[in-house]
C-alpha positions as a printed Julia matrix, in Angstrom:
110×3 Matrix{Float64}:
 28.4   -26.91  52.66
 30.89  -24.24  51.61
 33.5   -24.78  48.93
 36.09  -22.62  50.74
 36.55  -20.18  53.61
 37.98  -16.66  53.46
 39.66  -15.22  56.54
 42.22  -12.71  57.7
 43.49  -15.15  60.34
 42.14  -17.26  63.14
 40.35  -20.48  63.74
 37.81  -20.31  60.91
 40.51  -21.06  58.35
 42.09  -23.77  60.47
 38.71  -25.42  61.03
 38.14  -25.24  57.29
 41.39  -27.12  56.63
 40.39  -29.81  59.12
 37.24  -30.26  57.03
 39.39  -30.44  53.87
 38.11  -27.1   52.58
 40.5   -24.61  50.94
 41.28  -21.33  52.66
 41.74  -17.92  51.11
 43.97  -16.2   53.64
 44.18  -12.4   53.58
 46.53  -12.11  56.56
 49.16  -14.14  58.38
 48.74  -17.1   60.67
 50.6   -20.18  61.86
 48.94  -22.42  59.24
 49.56  -20.1   56.27
 51.97  -22.51  54.55
 49.72  -25.53  54.9
 48.56  -27.23  51.7
 45.13  -25.92  50.8
 45.83  -22.37  52.0
 45.98  -19.64  49.39
 47.83  -16.53  50.55
 45.91  -13.7   48.92
 47.95  -10.52  48.56
 46.3    -9.01  45.51
 43.43   -9.38  43.04
 45.4   -11.69  40.76
 46.19  -14.13  43.59
 42.54  -14.12  44.61
 41.39  -14.83  41.07
 43.89  -17.69  40.69
 42.8   -19.24  43.98
 39.13  -18.95  43.12
 39.71  -20.54  39.69
 41.41  -23.55  41.31
 38.69  -23.91  43.93
 35.83  -23.62  41.43
 37.5   -26.18  39.16
 37.18  -28.76  41.95
 40.38  -28.55  43.99
 40.65  -31.48  46.41
 42.67  -31.22  49.62
 44.73  -34.25  50.6
 44.12  -35.12  54.26
 47.56  -36.74  54.61
 49.24  -33.51  53.5
 47.38  -31.64  56.25
 48.45  -34.25  58.81
 52.06  -34.11  57.6
 52.04  -30.31  57.89
 50.67  -30.39  61.43
 53.19  -33.03  62.53
 56.03  -30.98  61.02
 54.73  -27.82  62.66
 54.63  -29.58  66.03
 58.2   -30.8   65.61
 59.58  -27.31  65.03
 57.4   -25.52  67.58
 58.24  -24.52  71.11
 55.71  -24.84  73.91
 55.49  -21.47  75.62
 53.22  -19.7   78.06
 53.29  -15.9   77.95
 52.37  -15.02  81.5
 49.87  -15.81  84.22
 46.94  -14.23  82.35
 47.35  -16.75  79.51
 47.39  -20.0   81.45
 47.11  -22.41  78.51
 49.66  -24.82  79.9
 51.53  -25.73  83.04
 54.83  -24.44  81.63
 56.4   -22.04  84.12
 57.76  -18.61  83.17
 61.27  -19.86  83.96
 60.83  -22.79  81.56
 59.46  -20.44  78.9
 62.47  -18.17  79.24
 64.9   -21.11  79.07
 63.12  -22.59  76.03
 63.0   -19.24  74.25
 66.67  -18.43  74.89
 67.79  -21.91  73.83
 65.72  -21.66  70.65
 67.27  -18.29  69.78
 70.79  -19.62  70.42
 70.08  -22.68  68.28
 68.78  -20.55  65.39
 71.74  -18.15  65.67
 74.19  -21.06  65.53
 72.47  -22.42  62.4
 72.86  -19.12  60.55
 76.51  -18.53  61.47
């Protein structure tokens, strides 16, 4: 029944977005640029965010979906070692993906 969630990072803010609740984010996380997230770096930013939330800010579900689809399209699937077995991606595939991504980004900026 909350109107918003405050977090430094982590799943609480992400879960809040999935429930169309605004997030006051005091740190950095992968979803920090998602609509409905307020990056709070100082008192003024916090006050502005709170004013918008209290005035009845509504989060658009389609904007959240669009953000997540876009994030997926620009993300690389990696596994950072045997102790973090979140996927079946091998270390060799991770290395190849990472190196190719760095080369691609370097070519874009040159």
